[in-house]
N, C-alpha and C positions, 0 to 999 in steps of 0.2 A: 368391282368385277371379281377380284380375287376372293373377297368375302363371300360373294354369291356362289362362286363355284364350290367353295368348301362347305357352305350351308347346304347346298344340294347334295353334296357327298354324304354329310352326316345324316340328312333326312333319309337318304337311300339306305344307309346303314341301319337306321332305326326301323325302317320298314322291313329290312331283312331280319333284324333281331328285335322282336316285340319288346315293348317297354315293360310289360307286366312280368316278364321273366327275370328272376334274380340272377341267374347264370344262363345266358342265351345259348341255345344249341348251336354247335359249329356248323359252318356251311361248307358243303363239299364243292370244290372248284374243279373246273375242267382244265387239264394241262394243255395249254395252247402253245405249241412251238412248231414252227415249220422248218427248223434248222435241221438240215440233213448232213450228217458226217459219219464217216466210217468209225465204228466203235469196236475195237478188237476185244476178244474175250479176256476176262480178268484171270490172273493166275490164282484161282481159288482152289483150296484143297477139297478132298472128297466130302468132308463133313460139312463144309460150307455149302457145297452144291446140294447136298441132301436137305440142309436147313432151308435153302431158298426154294427148293422144289416143294417142300412141305408148306412153306409160308404162302407161296402163290401170289400174294399181294403185300405191298409195303405202304403203310399209311403215314404220311408226312404232315405234321402240323405246322402251319404258318400263321403269323399274327401281324396286327398293327395296320396303320394306313400305308398307302402306296409309298414305296421308296424307289423311284425310277433311277436307273434302268434295271434294278435287280428284280423287283416285282411290280406288276402293273395290272389294271383292269379288273381288280378284285371285285368292284361294285357290279360288274356285268356277269359275274359268275365264271369268268375265265381267268386263268393264271398265266400271265405272260411276263417276259423279261428274261434277263440273264439266268436267274434262278430256275425259270421254266426250261431254258435250254439245257442247264446242267442236269435237271431232273429227267429230262428226256434221255440224255446220255446214260443216266443211271438205270433207267427203265430198260433201255436196249442192252446195256452191258450186263445186267444181272438177269435179264430175260424174266422180269417180274413185273406185275402190274403196280404202278405207283398211283396211290390215291392221295389227293390234297384236301386237307380240312383246314378251314380258316377260323381263327379266333380273334376276338377283339384285342386282347392284351397278351403280353408274354406270360404273365402269371397264370392266365386261364390255359394257355397252351401247355405250360409245364405241369399244371394240375392234371390236364388230360393225359399227358405222358405218364404221370405217376399213377393215374387210374387205369392205365392200359388201353385207353381209347385210341391212342396213336402210338406208332412204333418209334418215331423220332420227331424232333422239333428243329426246324431250320431257322436260325437266328438271323437278325439284321445287323449290318455294320453300324457301329456307333451305339449299340444298345449297352445296357449296363453290364458289369463284369459277368463272365461265364458262370452259370450256377454250379455250386459244388455239390457234395453228397446229398441225395443219392443219385446224382446225375454224373454222366461222363460226356465229354466233348471230343469231337473228331478234329483232324487237321483242318486248317481254314480252307474253305472251298474257293472263295474269292478274296483277294487282298486289295485294300484301298489305302491310299496314302494321304497324309495331311496336305491340304491345298489352300493357297491364299488367293482371294479374288478381290478385285477392285474395279472401279469404273475405268472404261477405256480412256476417258479424258484425263484420268489421274494415273495413267499406267506408269509414269515415272516417279510416282511417289515412293519414299523409302520402303525397303522390305523389312526393315526393323527400326525401332525408335525407342530409345531408353530415356528420353528427356521429356517428350510431349505426351499429352493425354489423347488417345485415339479411341474411337468407338468400334468395337468388333462384334459383329453379329454372328451367332452360331445356332445350330439346332441343339436343343438343350442336352448338355453332357457330351457333345461330340464337336471338337476334341476336348480333353480336360482343360480346366482353367490354368493348371500348373504349366502345361506346355505353352499355352498362349502367352503367359507372362515371361517366358524365356525369350520371346521375340518382341513383345511390347510390354515391358514391365509396368507401365502406367495405364494400361488398357482399361477401358470401361466395357466390360463384357456383358452383352445383352442376349439372353437366350430366347429363342423362338420355338414354336411348336413343331415346325418342320423346316426343311432346307429352303423351300420356295419362299416362305415368308422372310426368312433371314436374308436371301439374295435380293428380294424385293426392297428391303430396307436400304441396301447399298445403292441399288439403282435409283431410289427415291431420295438419296442424299441424307437419309436418316442415320446411316452408319458409314464409317470410312472403309472398313474391310469386312470380308466374310472369311471364316475358317470352316472348312468341311472336308469331305473326301473327294478324291479326284473323279470317281465314277459318277456320283450323283451330281457334283458341280458341273462337270463337262456336259452331262445329258441336259440339265435344266438350262444351262447357259445356251446350248445350241437350240433348244426348243423355244425359250422365252426371252432370253436377254442377249442374243447374238450381236446386237448393235449397240449395246450399252455396257456390258461387263466383260471382263477378260481375266483369265488365270494368269498370275504373275510369278508364282513359285510353288515348288513341291518340296516336301520333307520326307525323309525315309522313315522316321519314327515320330510319334507312335503310330504303328500300323493298326488298322482295323480290318475286320472281315466277318464273313458269316460261317457258322459251323453247324454240323448236325449234333444235336444233343440226344443221348439215349440214357436209359436207366443203367445203374451200375451193375445190374444182374444180366445185362444184354452185352456182355463182352464180345460175344461172337459177332453180333451185328456191328459193333464198334469197329472190329477188325475188318469186316467186309467193306464198311464205308470208307475207312482209311485207305484200304487197298484201292478202291475206286478213285479217291482223290489223288493218290500218288500216281496213278496210271495216266492222269490227264497231262498231256504234253504241253510245252510252252506254246506250240503252234495252235493247239486247241483253245488255250486261254486267249491267245491273240485274236483268233478268228471270232470267238464269242464276243469279246470286247469290241472289235471293229464293227460288228453288226449292230451295236447299240451306241457306241461312243465314237465321235469324230476326233475332236481336239481333246487333249488331256488323257489319251490312252497310254498309260504307262504300264501295260500289262507285261511288257518285256522285263520289268523289274522282278517278276516272279521267278525268273531264271537267275540263279546265283552265279555271278561272274567267277570263273575259275582262273586263278593266277598260278604261275609257276612258283616254285620256292624262291627263285631269284627275284621275281617280281614282287612277291610278298615282302621280302627283306627290303627292297627299294621303297615300297610304300611305307613301311615302318620308319625308314630313315628320312623320308620326305613327306610328312603329312600335310604341309602347306606349300603350294606352288605359287611362284610369282608370275603373273599373267601381264604381259605387255599390251596395254590398251591405248588406242587412240580414241579419245572420247567424241571426236567429230566425224567418225566414219560410220554414220548412221545409214541404214538401220542395223548394221552388223555389230558395232560396238559403240556403247554410250555408258555414261556413268550418271548416277543420280546425285542428290544433295549429300548423301552419306558416302559418296565415292564407292558405291557397290556397282559391280558390273551389270549392265542392262543391255537391252537389245537382243537380237537373235543369239549372239554369243553368250549373253548372260543366261538365257534359257537353256542353251545346249550345255553350258558348264553346270547348270543346276542338275540336269539329268545325269551328267557324268558323275557329279558328286554323289547322287543317290546310288549309282551303280558301284563306285569304287571306294567311297568314303573319303576321298581326297578333298582338301579345302583349297580355295583360290583367293589370293589377295591381289588387287590391281596395282600395276606399276604404270603411272600416267605418263604418256608421251604426247605432247600437243601436235607434233608433226612427224613426218617420216624421218627427218634428219635427227630429231630427238630419239626416235626409236633406234636408229643406227648407232648413235653414241652410247645408248644404254646397253645395246647388244655387244658392242665392243668391249665395254667394261665388265661384262659377265653378270649384270644385275637382272637377270631374267631366267625363267624356265620355260615359258610357253609364249609364242607369237600366234594368237588365234586367227588372225585375218590375213595369213600369208597366201599368196597365189602361187601355186606349184608350177615349177618349170625345171627341166633337166639341168640347166645351168646352175640354178640355186641349190640343187641337191648336193652339189659338191661342198657347199658351205654349211648346210644345216640339214637335219632330218625333217621329213614331212610325214604326217599321218595320211590316212585315206581321206580324200576330199569329202566334205560333208554337204556341199552345195555347189552348183555350177550357175554362172551368170555370164551373159555375153559382154564383151568389150564394146563400148559405144562411144561415139563422138556427140557431145552435147553442143548445141548451138542455139542462138536466139531464134524464136519462132518466125521472126521477120526476115531472117537471112535465107539465102539460097543454099541448098545442099551442095551444089557444085563448087561453091566458093570456099569450102572448108579447108581442104588439104592442098590448095593451089600454091605455087611458089609465091613467096612474099607474105603469106598469111602468118598470123601469130596464133599458136596453139598452145594452151597450158596443159601440162602433164604433171601429176604429183611426183615429188622426189622419190627416187629409187623405184619407180614403176617398172614392172617386168617387161613392158613393151618399149621402153625408152630407146634402147640401142637399135632395136629392130625398126621402129618407125623413123628414127633419124636416118638410118641407112636407106630406107625405102622412099622417104620423102625429104631429100636433102635441101630443097629450096624453102622448106617451112621453117619459120623462126620459132623454135621450141622454147617455151617459157616454163621454167621449173617453179612449181608452186609447192607450199608446205604440205598441203593435203587437198582432198577433193573439195572440201567446203570453201577454202580460200580461192581455189581455181575457179569455181562457179561464181564466186563473188567478183572476180576479175572479169569474167564473161559478162556479168550483169552490168558492170561499170563500163564496158566497151574496151577494156585494155587488151583483150584477146578476142579472136573470132570463134574459137571452139575450145572444148575441154575433153581430154581423154579420161574416161571413167568406166565403171561397170554399170549395167543396166539396173541392178538392184539398188545401188547407192544413189544413182542419178534420179531414178524414179522417186525415191523417198524424199530427197532434198528438193526436187522440182515441185512435187505435190504439196509439200509443206511450206516452202519458202518462196518459190517462184512460179506459182500455178499460172499456166497459160502463157508464160514468158519464154519458156524454153521447150525444146524438143530434142530427141536424140535419134540416131540411126546407128545400126551395127557397123563396126569397122569391118570392111570386107576382107575376106581370106584370113581372118584370125579366129582361132578356136575360142571357145568360151573359157572364162577364168575359173579355174578349179580352186575353190576356197578350201583351205586345209589349215591344220595346226603345224607351225614350224617349231622345231625343238633344237637345242644344242646338239652337236655331233656326239657328245659324250653321254647321251641319255637314250640308249636303245630300249631299256626296260620301259621308260615312260612312253616311247613310241608304241611298243607292243600293247601296253595297258590302254592307251587312248584309242588305238585301232579297235580293240575288242569292244570298248564302250560305244564308239561311233557305229560300229557294224550292228550292235544290238538295237539302236534307235531306229525305228521304222522311218524310211524316207518320207512317208506321208506325214509323219509327226513333224519332221523338220520343215517340210513345206507349209504346214499349217502355222508353225511358229513364225516363219518368214512372212507369211501373209498377215499374221496378227500385227507385226511391227510395221509392215508397209502401209496398212490401212489405219494404223493408230492415229487418232486426231490429236492436234494441238500438242505435239511433242516438241518442246522447246530445248534447244541445245545452247548452253552458254558459251559464247565465243569471246568472252572478255580476255581470256588468256591468250587468244590469238592476236588481238588488236591492242592490248594494253601497252605493249612496248612502243609502237608508233604514236599512240596517244600521249604517253608520258614524254616521248621525245619532242613532240610539237609543243606540249605544255611547258616543257623545260626550256625550249628555245625562246618561247614567248616570255617566260618569266625572266630568262637571262637578259633579254632586251630591255624589259622594264627595270630590272635591277640595275643594269648598266647605266641607264638614264638617270635613275635616282642616285647612283653612286657619283656620277659626274657633278650633278647638282650639289650633292653633299660636300664633294671635294671643293667646289668653288666657294661654298659657304665657309668651310673650315679654313680655306686659305685666307679668307678675309679676317676671321677671328683668331688666326694663329698668332699674329703679332701681339694681340692683347693677352692671349694665353701665355705666350713666352714671357712677357713682362711680369704678369702675375706669378708665374712659376719661379722666375728669378727672385722676385720679392719673397715669395714663400720659402725658397731655399735659403735665402739670407737669414730670415727670421728663424727658420728651423735650425740652421747651423749655429746661430747665436744661442738659441734656447738649449739645443743639445749640448753645446759646449759648456754653458753655465750649469747645466744639470749634472755634469760629471763631478762627483765629490772630491776628485783629486786634481791637483794643479796640472793644467795642459797649456802649452804655448807654442806658437809658430815663429820660426826665425829663418833668415836667409843664411846661405853658407858663409856669408861674411860676418854674421853675428848680429844682424839688425833684427830687433824684436818687431814682428808684424801684428800679432794679435795674442790674446790670452783669455782665459776664462775667469769666473768669479773666485773659484777656489785658489787660483794662482795669486790673485790680488789679496785674498783674505789670509794667505799664509804669512805675508810680511806685516810688520808693524807699520803705522802711518808714516814714520820717518823714512823707512826703507822703500815704501811705495813711490815716494817722490823721485826716487833714483831709477825706477824701472824703465824709463824711456832711453836711458843711455845704452850705447852699444855694449854687447856682452864682453867685448875685449877691453872695454873701459873699466878700470879698477873701482869706479864708483858704482857700477852696476851690481845689484844683489847677486847676479849669476856670474860674476867675474871668475869665481873659483870653479864653476861648472864648465865654462866654455872651453878650457884646455882639453878636457876629455872629449868634448863634442868635436873640436877642431881636429883632434887626432884621428877619430873615426872617419871624418870627411877626407882627410889626406890619404887614409888607407883604402879609400874607395868603397863607400857605403852603398850596398845594393838596395834597389827598391823592394818593398814588401819584407824587409828584414828589420827585426827589432833588436837593438843592442842595449844592453843594461849595464850599469855601473853603480857600485856602492860608494856614495859620497857623503860628505859632511857639509851641511848648508846652514848658514846663520840666518835666522828670520828677523833679526833685530833685537830679540830678547835672549835667545839661547841657540846653541848649536844643536841641530837636529840631524839624525842619521836618515838618509833617504836612499831609496832604490830608484835611480834615474834611468830613463829609457828614452830612446830616440829612433826615428825611422825616417826614411826618405820618401817623399810623396812625388810620384811620377807626374809631371806636368806636360802640357802640349809643347811642341818644339819651339814655338815662338814665345814661351814664357820661361822665366828663370826657375831654377830648382827651389824647393821648399823643404824645410825640415820640421817635422812635428815632434815635439818633445813633452816630457812630463815627468812626474815623480810620485812615488808613494812613500809617505812618512812611515818608516819602520822602527822609530825610536821605541814606542811602547811594546811592539812585538818582540824586539830584541830583549827589552827588559823582562817581558814575560817568559822568554826562552831561558834567560838566565835564572829566573825564579823557578821555572820548571826543572832546570838542571839541578838546582839546589835541592828541590823536593825529590828529584830522582835519586840524588846521592843519599838523601835521608832514607828513602825507601830501600835502597840497596843496603845501607847501614842497618836498617830495621830488619831486613831479610837476613843479613848475616848474623844479627843478634838473635833472631829466632832460631837460625841454624845452630848457633852455639847453645841456645836454650834447649833445643831438642836433644843435642848431644849430651848436655848436662842432665836433662830430664831422664834420658835413657839410663844414665849412671845412677840418678837418684831413685829411679824406679827399680832398677836391677838390684841395688844395694839392699833395700828392705825385703824384696822378694827372695834374694839369696839367703838373708837371715831367717825368714820364715821357712824356707825349704830346709835350711840346715837344721833348725830346731825340730821340725817334723821328722827329718831323717833320723835324728838322735832318738826320738820317741819310738820309732818303728824298727830300729836296728838292734837295740840292746836294752836290757832291763835297767831301770833307773829307780832311785829312791823316790818316795812320794814328794819330797821336797824338790828334787831335781826336776821331776816331771811338772810340778806346779810352776816352778820358776821358767821352765822352757815354754810352757803354755802361755804364762803371762807375758813373757818377752815377745813371743810370736804374735799374741794378740795386740800388744802395744805397738809393735812394728807395723802391723796391719792397719791400726788406726792412724799411725803417722802417714802411711801410704795413701789412705783415703783422704786425709787432710791435704796432702799434696795434690791429689787429683782434684779435690774441691776447689783449691786455689786456682788451678788452671781453668776449670769450668767458670768460676766467677769472673776471671779476667776475660774469658771469651764472651760472657754475657755483657760485660761492660763495653768491650770493643764493638760488639754487634749492635749495641743500643737496646738490648732486651732487659737490662737491669733497671729496676724501678723500686723506689721506696714505698713502704706501706706504713705511714705514721699512725699512731694511736696514742691515747692518754696512758702514760706508763708511770708506775711508782718506781723511780730509778734505783733507790737504795736496795730493795730486794734483788733487782736485776744485777746490780754490781756485785753483791754479796754472793749470789748463786754462781756467777761467772768465775769469781776469784776462787770459790770453794772447789771448782772443777780442777784447779791447778794445785791445790794443797798437797795432794799426794806426790806429785812430780817435784814440788819444792822440798818436801821431806826427804825424798830419795837423794837430793843433792845437798841436804843439810842446810837449806836456805831458809831465811825468815821470810814470811809472806804476810803483809799487813794491809788493812784497808782503813782509810780515814774518810768517812762520808760526812761532809759539812752541809747537809741539805735541810730545808725547811720541812718539818714534819707535817704530814697530811696534805702535801702538795703533789700534784702530778704534772708531768711534762709531756708535750706533744712531740713524740719521737718515734722512729722505727726501732723497736726493741731488738729485732734480729740484727740490724745494722750496728747498733751500739754493742751488742754482744760480740759480733764478729770482730769489730775493731779492737775492743778490749782484749779479746782472746788472742788475737794476733800479736798485740803488744806485749802481753804477759808471756806468751810462748817465746817470743824473741828474747825477752828480759831474762827468763829463767834459763833459756838455752845458752846464752852467752855470759851467764854469771856463775862463777865457780865457788865463790865464797861471799859471805855477807848476806844480802837479802834484797827483796823487791818490795817496794811500797807503792800503794795505789791511793791516790788522793783525788776526791771528787768534791767540788763545791760550786755554788752558784752565786751570782751577783745580780741584783735586781736592776732592770733597765726601765722600769715602769711598773704599772699594776698588772699587766698581762704578759710581760716578756722578761726573760732572765738571760744572763750570760753564763753558760755552763762550761766548766773547765774540768777536764779528765786528764790526770797526769799519772804516768808510770815511770818510777825512778828505780834504777838498779845500780849495784856496785860492781858491775862487770868490767870487761877489759877496755870498754870505750871504742869510739870510732874516730878516725883521723878526719880533718877538714876535707881532704881530697875525696875520701870515700863518701863523706856526707853529701857531696855534690852529685854523686851518681846513685845515691841510695834509693831515691824515689823513681828511678827509671825502671821500665819493664825488664825483667830477666837479669837484673844486676844483683851482685852479692859482694859483700865485704871479703876480705881475705880470710877472716875467721869464719864467715858464713859458708864459704866454699867447702870447708871441712865438715859441714853439718848437712843433714838431710833437709832439703827445702827447694822450692821452685824459684825463689827470687821474685815472687809476685805479691807477697803478703803485704808489704808496705805500700805498694802501688795500689792494691785493692783498698786498703785502709784510706789513703789519701783520696781516692775516687769517691768512696762512700761519704767521707767527711765533707768534701766539696759539694757533693749533691745535697747535703744537709745544710749547705750555706755556711760551713765552718772551715777551720784551718787545722793543720797538724804541723807542729814544729818539733825540731830536734836540737838538743843541747848536749854535747858530749866532748870529752877529751880522752885521749888514749891513757888507759891505766886508772882513770878516775870515775868511770861509770857513765851512764847515759840517762838522759831525761827526755821522754816523749810526752808532749802536751797537746791535747785536742781541745780546741775551743769552738763553740758555736752558740748561736742565739736561737732560742726556741720559746714557745708560749708556755705559760704556767697557769694552773687552775687548781682551785681547792674544792670544786664541786663535781668535776667530771669523774665518772667511775673508772678506776684503773684496772687494767688487765692483770689478773693474777698470773705471775710467772713462777710460782713456787711448785715444783714437781711433786706429785704425790709419791710417797715412799713405796707404796704398793698399790697397783691398779686393781680396781674391783672387777674381777673377771667373772663372767657367767659360769655356773657350775657345769653345764652341759651345752654343747654345741655340735650339730651335725655339720661337718666341714668337708668340702671337696676341694682338692687342689689340682690345677691344670698347669703342668710344667713339662716341657719336652726334654730338658737337660736332667738326666738321671741323678747327678750329683746334687744339683740345686733342689730337686724334688725330695731326695733322701734327707737333706739338711732341714728343709722346711717341715717335713713330716716329723723328724725327731724334735725339732723345737716345739711343735704343737704337742707332741707326746709328752714332753717335759711339762708343758702347761696343763696336761691332763685331758686332752681331747682325742676322740677317735676321728680318723681321717680316711676318706676314700681318695684314690689317686687316679689321674688320667694323663695320658702322654700328650694329648693335643685337644683342641677345642671340640672336635667331633666326638671323641670318647666322653668328654666332660658333658656335653649336651645330651648324650644318650643316657648317662647316669642320672642327670637332673630330671629327665623325663620319667624315670622309674622310681626315684627316691625324693624325699622331701629334705632339703638342706637349708640350714640357717645361714651359711657363709660360703662364698665362692672366692678362693684366692687363685688368680690366674696370671701367668706371664703374658706379656704382650706379643712377643714374636714366637710363634709356634707354627709347625707345618700343618697342612690340611685346613686348619681354621685358626686364625690368630685370636688374641684376647679381646681385641676391639669387636670383632665380628661375633665372638661368643657372647659378649655382654649384650650386644643389640638383640641377638636371638633369644637370650634368657629374658630380657626386658619385655619382649613381645608377649610373654606368658606370665611372668612373675615380676611384680613391682616391689615386693617386700623383701626379697632376699638381699642381704648385704654382699656387695662385690668389692673386693680389694684387688687393685692391680699392682704388679711388680714389674719394674723395668730398670735397666742399667743406664738408660738415657736420661740423665738428670737435667732436662731442658724444661723450661716453663710451658712451651707449646705442647710438649708431650703430656704433661699433666693435664692441660686444658683439654686435649683430645680425649683423654681417658674419661674425665668428668662429663664431657659432652656426649660420650657414648652411653652413659648411664652408670658408671662406676661411682661408689660412695667415696672411695679414697684411693690415691695413687701413691705408692711407696717406692723409694729408690733403693736399688740393691747397692751393697749388702744390707741386710736388716738384722739387727740383733734382738735378743729376747725382750729388752726393755721397750724397743720400738713396737715389737709384735704385741706385747702386753697392752701398751697404750692404744694400739689399733683395735684390739679385741675388747677393750673395756667398755666400748659403746655398743657392742653387738648383743642383741637380745633374741631369744627364740621367737619364731613366728606364732607358735601355738602354746597354750598352757599344757604343762606336763601333768598327767594323772599319776598319782602316787602308786608305787609298785603294790602296796597292800591292797589296793582296789582290785587287783588281778589275781593274786595268789595268797595263800595262807602261809605267812612267814614262819609260823611255828612249825608247820609241817616241813618247810624247806630247811629250817635249822636242824630239826631231828634227822632229816636225810643226810645232812652234811656234818652231823655230830658236833654242831655249834662252831664249826671252823669257818670264820668270816671269809677268809681267803678263798677256801674251797667253794663256799656258797656264791661268792662273786664270780668265780670262774665257771661254775655250773650255769649261772644266769647268762653270762657272756656267750658261752658256747651254744646254749639253747637259742639265744637271739640270732646268732649266725645261721644255725641250721633252719630255724623257723623262716628266716628271710629266703634261704635257698629253696625250701619246700614250697613257700608261697609263690615265688616267681615261676618255679616249674609247674605248679598247679594252674596258675593263670595261663601259661602257655599251652598246656594240655587242653584247657577249656576252650581256648580260641581255635584249636585244631580239632575239637570234639573227639579227643582221645580219652574216652571215659574210664578205661581200665587204668591208664596212667594217672589220671586225675584222682581216682579212688586210692591209689597207692600213696601219693603224696598227702592226701587228707588223713590217711591212716597214720602216717609218720607224725603229722602235726598233732593228731589226737593223742598219740602215745606220749609225746613230749609234754603236752599240757597236763596229762594225768600224773606224770612223774613230778612236775613242779607244783601240782595242786591248783592249777588255774582252771577252776571248775567251769566258769562261763565259757571260756574258749574251748574247753574239752567237750562240753555239751553241743556248742555250735558246730564244731568239726564232725562230731558223731551224727548230728542231724543231717548234715550234708552227705555223709557216707551212706546213711539209710535211704535218702532220696535218690542217690545214684543206683543203689541196689533195687529199689522199687520202680525204677524207670520213669521218674518224674520228668516233665518237659524241661527243655534247656533254659527258657526264660527264668524259671524258679531257681535253677542251679546258679545262673549268673547273678541273680539278686542276692542269693545266700553268700556267694563267693565275694561279692563287693563288700558285704557286711563283715565277713571274716577278714578280709584284707585290712579294712580300717581298724579293726580291733587288734590285729597282730601288730600293725605299725605303732599304735599307741602303746602296746605292751612292750615293744622293742625300745621305744623312747624312755619308758619308765625304768627299764633295765639299765640303759645308758646312764641315766641319772644316778641310779643306785651304784653302778660300777665305778663311775667317776668319784662318787663320795666315799666309798668304802675300800677301794684298792689301796694296797701298801707298796 
């Protein structure tokens, strides 16, 4: 049927607009409106009046299919509806003829406006966004609000749902999808061509909801779906409306139309809407509610109000599955929310008693179903009543009206009903039964518990029609006024009272009656009453369950009583077994005795403590001397006599013989509290502490040793302080003599030699301490290799020849070794042992001499017995001192007068023992000393031996580019001067950052760096350099002479780690293996040496000086030129190139002179930057090679 109607409409439109026309001609419609209303003259100015007088007629364009009730009957050539009424007002107000032209689409209408065929276009609500330039839109003529529609049978469906998928029907684009998804996030939105088709899909169960505007929805529902669909909620935003659209050059017409729209009063809008719309007329929302400043502040502080809801007071108040407020109150609160912006949340109370409890606690803001009475006004505030309904008496249809309020009858009345006191006073013979609410009261009536119920006609009619149809009837209570239903508020909310009064007064009474009728006639509204009856249900179920459980428990009790005897016997057996097992599992002896000393029981540990012979006597009483515990019982008896308290453990240290030996034990006993009819019992046991006491004694001995060692170390530290201060004082004294007065060369040389010798002694002293620390910490390790022993012995003894000559002592070596044989030894350890023994021998020998004897004795083909002896003719050592000689920090009386740590012989013995050897001493006071080292080692005649002969002079490279990084100025100066003596040019840096910057700008062959520096240490510097350069030699310097420190340096990428202080010989040895990274080009390749000799008059020294100065200046100019190039400072670049050119001309470096001159000319002629950069790169490489050639020449020829 619907499709046939629309097919006819489209056929009619095609008849009106022929198909052969690409752009159909507009149809002029007759303005059909019979609405008569007084239209006052508009406040227009003189120019507007003249414009209207000249205009005489105003052509309005309209478009699209019918949108009732705004525009209707277009197909008949007449224009009716709310738009027609407003256009009639416009015609009368402006005193101008209004012509209506109809177009098929909005685009056609706007095109006609743009062409000047019409003066304005009247839009439709819900159309696409208002057109922009070159168009202007007036104020909205009619406002429409979003409206939700569903089936009457589903009127209690939730008004929002975020979990379930629902189908929502709309007219295409009205409202927008974004708004719908704020209400139904998972909605399946189905657009239709018009509102009718969308509403029909809901009525036909194809959709769950319809979203549209209130005007169109209300009109179509009243016309086509009044028995199947219902409006359930309104929203304030997003509003839609219709506007007049004019050209942007018709500003005067726009102002006239806005003036007309502004002049329309709320009453005018209401009258127009009421003539077309019955239900859903919310035109009163066009009027903005005016609040006082105090009310505005109150609304801002209370955006959400708590509404006290009885969900069983239908049709006034109900809640749906989402606990949203429904019923008549839900709709009224929806309208109030649209007017005020306030939000409402329900506070559920299942009965009137629950309501009173909540109100007393203050957990509410609004009671929306309160019946007004003057007595109640003293307790709370009331708004204006929004509906009135008579008080009625509900009875069964089968009962007689006269039997209702007679004495003896039972009448139910809801708790806290406003008529309770009045009716009780008026009908004292009636038995008044207080019910929780109207629903439960009517339930009692249906069950026959009461003969009547006091209620209101509105509530009674709804409940009877929906739950007890035909079973009940009602009559009005005589002489009682109607119930005035209003909102009750707390006494402290007068602002809320004023706000709600304004909102209720603006809602038309007809709208409230329509809403009430909607809910009264709503079909199949089910109210869940589980909350009302769940308590009695649970009580009955609980009592029944209690009865069943009691019966079951009694049966279980009887069964358990039968099996309890068996269980007790089994438990006793279990306890006995558990006690015996637990007792035997205890690893210490435990036994039980009576106070008289009778042994009752014991565990396995008690039995195993004694020998088999003693076990045979365990059954004797403890007071019997034959008992193994006869010596223990007196202590136990003494505690019994003193009154041993229960739960108190008493201990004694005793000696107990187990049959083999006496053991020291910690004996304990405690009293076990027994029942009154049983004798007391003592539980005893002991812990054998013999071993622990022995361990404690051993620990005490070790502690004493540790204390002695600590005291020895303290004495050592005091001695070391003296030993270190003595050479330091000597060094300072000699240096003071050198700096305070002039001395002869011999005196100066002597002072320097003595200071140097004293410093070497100090270093040896510190070395001994460090070696001892390595030994004690376990970091000392031998590194054996095949060694030719004879050169090792000779070289070591040769180091002490000078010292022996100073003391006029003879020093001889007797090596009785097999020629061509090598031994498997640690050469450094052998050298250190021999050096220490020689040092002591020479130190304590004043006349005579020192002999070193080395010989081997074969122990097979591959093993020999090596003996190393050092004999002196010194003062000798007493037997008492010999006993203490190899202890740490010990010294003889004569040794305490010498510089030394007292660790040398300790270190020697440790090294020899680690080589599986022995060191022995033979000495007598006044007759000298003999120290003999013996050890077994492997021998070979094929293994290559390590050469230990030092080269007299290291082969040093002639030229090296060296950079040193050292934060200590003194150390940096010393190292620079040492390298200067060796003939090397050095660049200096105070820390790792400076060194890294220099390395980036220069090519170096060698980096010597300290490990501990600020900003960047030597380890980090090494890692950063190795990221870019793997060829540079890096030497580390550190004062921490630990093995792990050296390993850390090598792991970071250093080639060698040297320990401070470092002398010239060590430095030479370290530099002997360093080679330049690149080949050096001869200086003759760059300059004419004859020209340079002529300029310097043949003075080699002057020629070297000229070359060195030119190298320094060239480097400066080259760096400055490169920096100027990077900043594109061309004048500054040309200045430095000119300086380089002049220097090269002076030296006769023709190639470099021509290259610099070419770059100058390119700059003068304005050559592009890339060519300049390429030439500068070549010049930089050539100047660096030239500087290296100068360094080689300078190092070779300087004097």
